[in-house]
N, C-alpha and C positions, 0 to 999 in steps of 0.2 A: 420528637420520637418517631423512625419508621420502623420498617421491617417486621417480619411476623415468625410463628411459631408453629409446630405442627404439633397435634396430640395425636395419636393413634388411638382406635378404638379400644384395644386393652387397657387404658385411660379409665374405662369403666372398672375394672378388677381391679384395681392400682389398692393398696392395702388401705390409703388413706382418703380412699374415695368418700366413703362417710362419715369424715372427721370434716364437718364442713372449715373449721378455723384453719384446719393444718392444709385441706386443701387448698384453700383462700390463699395460703400463706405463698404454695408453694405455684401456685401459679401467677399468681404476684412477681415471686422470683424470676420466673421463666421471661415473664414481661420487660420486666424491669433490667436483665441482665444483659450487657453489652455484648453485641453481635460480630463487634471489631474490638481490635484493641485500642486504646484509647487513654489521655494522659488525663486527670483530674487533681486540679490543685495539685501538681507534682506530684500526684500519687498514680503510679499504672494499674490500669485495670484491665487484666487481659478477656479476651472471648470467654461468655459463661460467667461473670462477674459483674458485681455492683458494689458499691460504699455505700451504705446505710445505717441505719441507727434504729434500735428498739421503741424509740419513741416517734423516726419519724414510720415506721410501720405499723406504729398503734393506730398514729393518726392517719395513714394512708386507707387501711384497711376495716378501722373504726371498730378494732378490739383493745382488751385491756393490755398493759407490757407484759402484765402474767401470761396472757394468753397467748400471746407473743412468743415469747420465753418456752413456753408448752412445748407448742407447734415445731421452734425452731430445734428443740430438744429431738423432738419425734422425729423429723424430716433427718437430722444429723443419725440418729440411732439406727434408720433404714439404707442410709449412703445415696441419700438423694442430693442433701448441700454439706460444705463443708464452710466451717467460719475461721474467721483469724480478728481477734480484738484489736483494736487501737486505742488509740488516749481518746481518740475526738469520732470515734464511729466504730462499725463491722464491718468485713470485708467478708461476704457472701458466696462462696462457688458453686453452681450448679453442676454436679458430677455428669459426665458425658451431655453434656450440654451439645454438644453437636449433633446430636442424633434428633434434637428437636429444629433442626434448622435444615439441615438436607433430608430433605422427602425420599431421595435415593437408598439413605440409609437406611429407611424403617423397611423395608420389602426383606424378608424374611429372616429381619434380625428381630430382636427386642422393641417392644414395643415402649411406649410413655411410661406405662404398669412399672416398667421395673428399673428406672431411675439407672443409675450406677452400674457398672458392668458386672453382675449378677447373672448372665444367661445361663449360669449351670442347670436352674430351672427349667423343665421340658414342660406339653401341657398337662393338666392338674384338673381334677374333678372338683364339683363344688364343695363339696365336703373335706377334702384336701386345703382349701381355696379359707373355708373357714376353720381350720387348725391353724394352720399358716398364720393367719391374722390374730386367732386369740394368743396363739404363742409371742409373736411382735407385741401384742400388748402387754403380755405378762414380763415378755422381757424389758420393756420400756418403763414400768412399776420397781422392777427388780432392782434397775439401775438408779432409778431415784432415793430406794432404801438405802443404795450403796452408796449413792452422794450424801444422804443425808447424816450413816454413820461416819463417812469422811468428814463429815462438818464436826461432829458432836465430839471424833479425837483432835478437834482443831485445825484439822488439817484439810482445809478445804480443795474441793479439783478447782484446776483451772481451766477455760478453754480448749488449753492444747493438753492439757493432763486427761479431756475427757477425750479429743481425737484418738491420743495413743491407747486408750481403757476400752475403745472401741475396735483399734484394729490389734489390739492384743489378743480381747475376746476371738477375734476372727481367727487368727491364729493360732489358739486356742483349740478351737471347733467352731466349723461353720452350722451347728446342730443349734437350733434356739435353745430348746430345752436342757441340752446340754450347756449352753450358756449360761442359763438360768442358775442352771446348779453352780458353776463356778463361780457365781457372784453370790449365791447364798453362802457356800464354803466361806470367803473374804466376808460375807458380812458378820458370821457366827462367830469368828474366830480375832475379827477386828481387823483384818489385812490389809495395807494400803494399799494393795496389788491385786492381780488373777494371777492365779497359778495351777494346773492342772488337777483335775479329779484328782482325791487318793482313793484309788477306788477299791483298795485292799483294806481302810478301816471300814470295821463291822460293827464296831461299838454301837450297843443301842441306842444310846444315850447321842450320842452323834444322829442318827439313822431321826430321832425323835427330833432332835432339833432343828434337820432339813426338812421334816414335813411339816412342820410346824410354822417354819419361816413359808415353806410353799402353801402354805393354807391363810397366812396372813396376805400373800402377794395376792392368793384369786381371791379372796375377800375384797380387797382395791379395787383389781379390776374390774368384780361385778358391779361396786359403786360408782364407777365410772359414768 
């Protein structure tokens, strides 16, 4: 395997940088992804993609399969990668892969820390950065709560359904706090999808439910 990848210094501020497992997995994905289109065993693999399995990733990174799956979900929740399952493995696509290959595209543009095309954020303070990281973590845990709720309804989420859920959340709101409330609304009502917040619903019992759900998510986040 030849070629190279480039990492901007902004990678140090990446939200998963201090998450050792997730950082290792993402860098591994960057190094494993094809830098040109190839055909492997009849499967077309584009630039920025590679075909693997959780078992292979577990062996290559010396992580448990559960740790690999959790890190994959984290990377998907923040738009770093997209996965597509198959009978004999998983296709992983690194979002915005070209920014890790062409050094000229790094100048005046997003660094490696921003992964997918999310360059709406400007320079932020350290406090804002910490708040954003906390919100990302809470959002991830709320997504797990939603997935658990779907499992209890015996309507488990497929990989494609997870991707569509993230897309729909982003369509409803780009604010993580609002996305958390949207997910909590669906969890409380046992809805299988996500819908706009009912801002006119001011019933006390509903507010208490939302607050209790928020506290549970907060407690889970602190215990991570």
